N, CA, C and O atoms as CSV, one atom per row, in Angstrom:
chain,resi,resn,atom,element,x,y,z
A,1,MET,N,N,101.734,127.894,112.317
A,1,MET,CA,C,100.626,126.985,112.112
A,1,MET,C,C,100.885,126.154,110.857
A,1,MET,O,O,101.569,125.134,110.944
A,2,PHE,N,N,100.362,126.553,109.687
A,2,PHE,CA,C,100.621,125.842,108.445
A,2,PHE,C,C,101.624,126.634,107.631
A,2,PHE,O,O,101.590,127.865,107.613
A,3,GLN,N,N,102.507,125.934,106.967
A,3,GLN,CA,C,103.455,126.605,106.105
A,3,GLN,C,C,102.986,126.491,104.664
A,3,GLN,O,O,102.411,125.478,104.266
A,4,SER,N,N,103.233,127.523,103.899
A,4,SER,CA,C,102.850,127.522,102.500
A,4,SER,C,C,103.721,126.547,101.728
A,4,SER,O,O,104.927,126.456,101.957
A,5,HIS,N,N,103.099,125.824,100.815
A,5,HIS,CA,C,103.826,124.899,99.954
A,5,HIS,C,C,103.442,125.220,98.526
A,5,HIS,O,O,102.301,124.996,98.122
A,6,SER,N,N,104.373,125.735,97.766
A,6,SER,CA,C,104.052,126.194,96.417
A,6,SER,C,C,103.831,125.061,95.435
A,6,SER,O,O,103.445,125.324,94.296
A,7,GLY,N,N,104.059,123.802,95.822
A,7,GLY,CA,C,103.900,122.692,94.909
A,7,GLY,C,C,102.540,122.041,94.951
A,7,GLY,O,O,102.380,120.950,94.404
A,8,ALA,N,N,101.553,122.652,95.571
A,8,ALA,CA,C,100.225,122.049,95.660
A,8,ALA,C,C,99.173,123.068,95.261
A,8,ALA,O,O,99.305,124.260,95.541
A,9,PHE,N,N,98.117,122.581,94.599
A,9,PHE,CA,C,96.986,123.441,94.308
A,9,PHE,C,C,95.719,122.607,94.346
A,9,PHE,O,O,95.760,121.387,94.192
A,10,ALA,N,N,94.593,123.277,94.554
A,10,ALA,CA,C,93.322,122.579,94.709
A,10,ALA,C,C,92.526,122.660,93.422
A,10,ALA,O,O,92.552,123.670,92.718
A,11,SER,N,N,91.821,121.584,93.129
A,11,SER,CA,C,90.863,121.573,92.032
A,11,SER,C,C,89.640,120.829,92.507
A,11,SER,O,O,89.692,120.122,93.513
A,12,THR,N,N,88.539,120.978,91.797
A,12,THR,CA,C,87.288,120.382,92.216
A,12,THR,C,C,87.340,118.871,92.096
A,12,THR,O,O,87.761,118.330,91.073
A,13,ALA,N,N,86.903,118.191,93.159
A,13,ALA,CA,C,86.821,116.732,93.121
A,13,ALA,C,C,85.567,116.327,92.376
A,13,ALA,O,O,84.538,116.994,92.484
A,14,SER,N,N,85.638,115.250,91.627
A,14,SER,CA,C,84.440,114.774,90.947
A,14,SER,C,C,83.749,113.749,91.825
A,14,SER,O,O,84.406,112.926,92.462
A,15,GLY,N,N,82.438,113.796,91.860
A,15,GLY,CA,C,81.661,112.848,92.653
A,15,GLY,C,C,81.489,113.314,94.083
A,15,GLY,O,O,82.168,114.230,94.547
A,16,ASP,N,N,80.554,112.657,94.778
A,16,ASP,CA,C,80.265,113.026,96.158
A,16,ASP,C,C,81.017,112.179,97.155
A,16,ASP,O,O,81.040,112.499,98.344
A,17,ASP,N,N,81.642,111.089,96.693
A,17,ASP,CA,C,82.333,110.196,97.607
A,17,ASP,C,C,83.684,110.768,97.991
A,17,ASP,O,O,84.297,111.508,97.221
A,18,PHE,N,N,84.141,110.428,99.170
A,18,PHE,CA,C,85.440,110.846,99.659
A,18,PHE,C,C,86.391,109.688,99.418
A,18,PHE,O,O,86.373,108.719,100.178
A,19,PRO,N,N,87.232,109.755,98.373
A,19,PRO,CA,C,88.067,108.609,98.035
A,19,PRO,C,C,89.142,108.354,99.084
A,19,PRO,O,O,89.687,109.288,99.672
A,20,SER,N,N,89.434,107.105,99.306
A,20,SER,CA,C,90.517,106.765,100.214
A,20,SER,C,C,91.833,106.991,99.498
A,20,SER,O,O,91.867,107.129,98.275
A,21,ARG,N,N,92.899,107.030,100.247
A,21,ARG,CA,C,94.223,107.287,99.678
A,21,ARG,C,C,94.578,106.244,98.624
A,21,ARG,O,O,95.245,106.563,97.640
A,22,SER,N,N,94.137,104.994,98.820
A,22,SER,CA,C,94.487,103.945,97.875
A,22,SER,C,C,93.743,104.094,96.546
A,22,SER,O,O,94.193,103.551,95.537
A,23,GLN,N,N,92.616,104.816,96.517
A,23,GLN,CA,C,91.850,104.997,95.295
A,23,GLN,C,C,92.364,106.146,94.442
A,23,GLN,O,O,92.105,106.174,93.239
A,24,SER,N,N,93.085,107.092,95.028
A,24,SER,CA,C,93.561,108.238,94.265
A,24,SER,C,C,95.000,107.985,93.820
A,24,SER,O,O,95.706,107.149,94.384
A,25,SER,N,N,95.414,108.728,92.798
A,25,SER,CA,C,96.773,108.566,92.307
A,25,SER,C,C,97.758,109.080,93.356
A,25,SER,O,O,97.373,109.836,94.248
A,26,PRO,N,N,99.003,108.682,93.258
A,26,PRO,CA,C,99.988,109.099,94.265
A,26,PRO,C,C,100.156,110.612,94.385
A,26,PRO,O,O,100.543,111.103,95.445
A,27,GLN,N,N,99.867,111.370,93.300
A,27,GLN,CA,C,100.042,112.819,93.360
A,27,GLN,C,C,98.775,113.557,93.788
A,27,GLN,O,O,98.811,114.781,93.922
A,28,ASN,N,N,97.675,112.874,94.004
A,28,ASN,CA,C,96.417,113.529,94.368
A,28,ASN,C,C,95.988,113.132,95.772
A,28,ASN,O,O,96.110,111.975,96.174
A,29,GLU,N,N,95.490,114.103,96.498
A,29,GLU,CA,C,94.905,113.847,97.811
A,29,GLU,C,C,93.612,114.632,97.932
A,29,GLU,O,O,93.493,115.733,97.394
A,30,SER,N,N,92.655,114.070,98.630
A,30,SER,CA,C,91.390,114.763,98.873
A,30,SER,C,C,91.451,115.502,100.200
A,30,SER,O,O,92.027,115.027,101.178
A,31,VAL,N,N,90.839,116.679,100.199
A,31,VAL,CA,C,90.740,117.505,101.396
A,31,VAL,C,C,89.272,117.829,101.597
A,31,VAL,O,O,88.575,118.171,100.642
A,32,ARG,N,N,88.798,117.725,102.823
A,32,ARG,CA,C,87.404,118.043,103.124
A,32,ARG,C,C,87.308,119.327,103.926
A,32,ARG,O,O,88.046,119.542,104.887
A,33,HIS,N,N,86.387,120.168,103.510
A,33,HIS,CA,C,86.062,121.392,104.247
A,33,HIS,C,C,84.696,121.163,104.887
A,33,HIS,O,O,83.751,120.755,104.211
A,34,LEU,N,N,84.591,121.421,106.174
A,34,LEU,CA,C,83.326,121.259,106.895
A,34,LEU,C,C,82.893,122.617,107.422
A,34,LEU,O,O,83.679,123.332,108.044
A,35,LEU,N,N,81.639,122.966,107.170
A,35,LEU,CA,C,81.067,124.200,107.708
A,35,LEU,C,C,79.951,123.830,108.668
A,35,LEU,O,O,79.079,123.027,108.333
A,36,TYR,N,N,79.973,124.405,109.846
A,36,TYR,CA,C,78.907,124.238,110.837
A,36,TYR,C,C,78.386,125.613,111.188
A,36,TYR,O,O,79.168,126.530,111.439
A,37,GLY,N,N,77.075,125.768,111.208
A,37,GLY,CA,C,76.484,127.038,111.598
A,37,GLY,C,C,75.035,127.103,111.183
A,37,GLY,O,O,74.452,126.111,110.747
A,38,SER,N,N,74.465,128.272,111.323
A,38,SER,CA,C,73.074,128.444,110.898
A,38,SER,C,C,73.029,128.368,109.376
A,38,SER,O,O,74.027,128.653,108.716
A,39,PRO,N,N,71.892,127.990,108.815
A,39,PRO,CA,C,71.792,127.945,107.349
A,39,PRO,C,C,72.157,129.276,106.692
A,39,PRO,O,O,72.784,129.299,105.633
A,40,GLN,N,N,71.766,130.375,107.317
A,40,GLN,CA,C,72.053,131.691,106.750
A,40,GLN,C,C,73.563,131.972,106.749
A,40,GLN,O,O,74.101,132.456,105.752
A,41,ALA,N,N,74.242,131.673,107.853
A,41,ALA,CA,C,75.679,131.926,107.954
A,41,ALA,C,C,76.454,131.058,106.966
A,41,ALA,O,O,77.409,131.526,106.346
A,42,ILE,N,N,76.055,129.812,106.817
A,42,ILE,CA,C,76.732,128.912,105.885
A,42,ILE,C,C,76.569,129.413,104.451
A,42,ILE,O,O,77.524,129.368,103.675
A,43,GLN,N,N,75.381,129.889,104.086
A,43,GLN,CA,C,75.176,130.417,102.736
A,43,GLN,C,C,76.069,131.624,102.467
A,43,GLN,O,O,76.565,131.790,101.352
A,44,ILE,N,N,76.275,132.459,103.464
A,44,ILE,CA,C,77.158,133.617,103.310
A,44,ILE,C,C,78.584,133.161,103.027
A,44,ILE,O,O,79.245,133.708,102.145
A,45,VAL,N,N,79.065,132.164,103.769
A,45,VAL,CA,C,80.431,131.665,103.568
A,45,VAL,C,C,80.568,131.003,102.200
A,45,VAL,O,O,81.555,131.229,101.500
A,46,ILE,N,N,79.583,130.187,101.811
A,46,ILE,CA,C,79.635,129.521,100.506
A,46,ILE,C,C,79.660,130.550,99.379
A,46,ILE,O,O,80.419,130.398,98.422
A,47,LYS,N,N,78.845,131.585,99.482
A,47,LYS,CA,C,78.832,132.634,98.458
A,47,LYS,C,C,80.147,133.415,98.450
A,47,LYS,O,O,80.626,133.805,97.385
A,48,SER,N,N,80.729,133.645,99.619
A,48,SER,CA,C,82.014,134.345,99.696
A,48,SER,C,C,83.119,133.532,99.035
A,48,SER,O,O,83.930,134.087,98.293
A,49,LEU,N,N,83.166,132.228,99.291
A,49,LEU,CA,C,84.169,131.372,98.663
A,49,LEU,C,C,83.964,131.287,97.149
A,49,LEU,O,O,84.925,131.159,96.391
A,50,HIS,N,N,82.711,131.361,96.721
A,50,HIS,CA,C,82.421,131.375,95.286
A,50,HIS,C,C,82.942,132.660,94.638
A,50,HIS,O,O,83.559,132.618,93.573
A,51,ARG,N,N,82.692,133.798,95.284
A,51,ARG,CA,C,83.171,135.076,94.755
A,51,ARG,C,C,84.703,135.106,94.652
A,51,ARG,O,O,85.260,135.759,93.771
A,52,LEU,N,N,85.370,134.395,95.558
A,52,LEU,CA,C,86.832,134.316,95.522
A,52,LEU,C,C,87.334,133.324,94.474
A,52,LEU,O,O,88.536,133.233,94.228
A,53,GLY,N,N,86.412,132.583,93.859
A,53,GLY,CA,C,86.783,131.624,92.835
A,53,GLY,C,C,87.237,130.282,93.369
A,53,GLY,O,O,87.830,129.493,92.633
A,54,TYR,N,N,86.969,130.006,94.641
A,54,TYR,CA,C,87.450,128.760,95.234
A,54,TYR,C,C,86.539,127.576,94.953
A,54,TYR,O,O,87.025,126.481,94.669
A,55,ALA,N,N,85.232,127.774,95.026
A,55,ALA,CA,C,84.309,126.643,94.847
A,55,ALA,C,C,82.961,127.147,94.353
A,55,ALA,O,O,82.494,128.215,94.748
A,56,GLU,N,N,82.351,126.358,93.485
A,56,GLU,CA,C,80.996,126.653,93.036
A,56,GLU,C,C,80.020,126.259,94.142
A,56,GLU,O,O,80.258,125.274,94.840
A,57,PRO,N,N,78.934,127.001,94.317
A,57,PRO,CA,C,77.974,126.656,95.366
A,57,PRO,C,C,77.418,125.236,95.253
A,57,PRO,O,O,77.145,124.597,96.269
A,58,ASN,N,N,77.248,124.739,94.023
A,58,ASN,CA,C,76.676,123.391,93.876
A,58,ASN,C,C,77.693,122.286,94.156
A,58,ASN,O,O,77.333,121.109,94.116
A,59,GLU,N,N,78.951,122.628,94.437
A,59,GLU,CA,C,79.949,121.631,94.818
A,59,GLU,C,C,79.833,121.235,96.291
A,59,GLU,O,O,80.382,120.214,96.706
A,60,TRP,N,N,79.128,122.032,97.070
A,60,TRP,CA,C,78.926,121.736,98.491
A,60,TRP,C,C,77.792,120.728,98.650
A,60,TRP,O,O,76.890,120.659,97.815
A,61,SER,N,N,77.843,119.960,99.713
A,61,SER,CA,C,76.740,119.046,100.013
A,61,SER,C,C,75.507,119.852,100.390
A,61,SER,O,O,75.594,121.046,100.678
A,62,ARG,N,N,74.387,119.200,100.384
A,62,ARG,CA,C,73.178,119.845,100.902
A,62,ARG,C,C,73.333,120.009,102.408
A,62,ARG,O,O,73.997,119.199,103.053
A,63,PRO,N,N,72.727,121.047,102.972
A,63,PRO,CA,C,72.823,121.229,104.424
A,63,PRO,C,C,72.236,120.025,105.166
A,63,PRO,O,O,71.138,119.562,104.857
A,64,MET,N,N,72.985,119.535,106.140
A,64,MET,CA,C,72.544,118.398,106.956
A,64,MET,C,C,72.357,118.876,108.389
A,64,MET,O,O,73.248,119.522,108.941
A,65,PRO,N,N,71.226,118.573,108.998
A,65,PRO,CA,C,71.008,119.020,110.376
A,65,PRO,C,C,71.971,118.350,111.343
A,65,PRO,O,O,72.364,117.199,111.154
A,66,THR,N,N,72.341,119.082,112.374
A,66,THR,CA,C,73.148,118.524,113.457
A,66,THR,C,C,72.235,118.326,114.665
A,66,THR,O,O,71.024,118.522,114.563
A,67,ASP,N,N,72.796,117.946,115.785
A,67,ASP,CA,C,71.980,117.764,116.986
A,67,ASP,C,C,71.727,119.076,117.736
A,67,ASP,O,O,71.065,119.078,118.774
A,68,ARG,N,N,72.247,120.184,117.218
A,68,ARG,CA,C,72.041,121.491,117.851
A,68,ARG,C,C,70.933,122.251,117.128
A,68,ARG,O,O,70.823,122.158,115.906
A,69,PRO,N,N,70.121,122.995,117.854
A,69,PRO,CA,C,69.045,123.763,117.221
A,69,PRO,C,C,69.600,124.808,116.242
A,69,PRO,O,O,70.596,125.472,116.531
A,70,ASN,N,N,68.949,124.945,115.092
A,70,ASN,CA,C,69.288,125.917,114.058
A,70,ASN,C,C,70.733,125.788,113.565
A,70,ASN,O,O,71.338,126.777,113.152
A,71,GLU,N,N,71.287,124.566,113.607
A,71,GLU,CA,C,72.635,124.343,113.100
A,71,GLU,C,C,72.606,123.267,112.028
A,71,GLU,O,O,71.951,122.236,112.180
A,72,VAL,N,N,73.329,123.524,110.937
A,72,VAL,CA,C,73.476,122.543,109.873
A,72,VAL,C,C,74.961,122.407,109.555
A,72,VAL,O,O,75.786,123.201,110.007
A,73,MET,N,N,75.281,121.385,108.769
A,73,MET,CA,C,76.646,121.141,108.345
A,73,MET,C,C,76.648,120.962,106.835
A,73,MET,O,O,75.756,120.313,106.288
A,74,CYS,N,N,77.643,121.532,106.154
A,74,CYS,CA,C,77.859,121.329,104.724
A,74,CYS,C,C,79.298,120.872,104.523
A,74,CYS,O,O,80.195,121.267,105.268
A,75,ILE,N,N,79.511,120.027,103.499
A,75,ILE,CA,C,80.832,119.474,103.221
A,75,ILE,C,C,81.222,119.802,101.785
A,75,ILE,O,O,80.400,119.738,100.870
A,76,LEU,N,N,82.482,120.151,101.609
A,76,LEU,CA,C,83.071,120.332,100.285
A,76,LEU,C,C,84.323,119.468,100.228
A,76,LEU,O,O,85.166,119.544,101.122
A,77,THR,N,N,84.454,118.654,99.198
A,77,THR,CA,C,85.658,117.852,98.994
A,77,THR,C,C,86.405,118.411,97.781
A,77,THR,O,O,85.839,118.551,96.698
A,78,LYS,N,N,87.669,118.722,97.981
A,78,LYS,CA,C,88.529,119.229,96.910
A,78,LYS,C,C,89.688,118.248,96.735
A,78,LYS,O,O,90.098,117.578,97.682
A,79,THR,N,N,90.205,118.174,95.513
A,79,THR,CA,C,91.376,117.364,95.239
A,79,THR,C,C,92.586,118.276,95.151
A,79,THR,O,O,92.556,119.290,94.454
A,80,VAL,N,N,93.646,117.922,95.853
A,80,VAL,CA,C,94.877,118.697,95.854
A,80,VAL,C,C,95.925,117.883,95.118
A,80,VAL,O,O,96.163,116.722,95.451
A,81,GLN,N,N,96.548,118.483,94.126
A,81,GLN,CA,C,97.627,117.814,93.418
A,81,GLN,C,C,98.953,118.169,94.062
A,81,GLN,O,O,99.288,119.343,94.219
A,82,ILE,N,N,99.698,117.149,94.429
A,82,ILE,CA,C,101.011,117.317,95.028
A,82,ILE,C,C,102.039,117.115,93.919
A,82,ILE,O,O,102.115,116.039,93.325
A,83,VAL,N,N,102.823,118.145,93.644
A,83,VAL,CA,C,103.820,118.032,92.567
A,83,VAL,C,C,105.217,118.170,93.110
A,83,VAL,O,O,106.184,118.102,92.351
């Protein structure tokens, strides 16, 4: 599936906008994580990722309703430095 690349690491992106490739430096790329599920399930995943040290809960977007009953979506944008 995906191969590990030791020359990249993730750090928190600043701002809520998803920058285009032309706006970021050549060594930085933005990656988006999308969570879909019930509000309760999404909170469990966000808290789990926080405990692992990957992302602060307030770095995620507010839950946005989808067209499915009892389903919301949250987005996290991280910046990956390519070295």
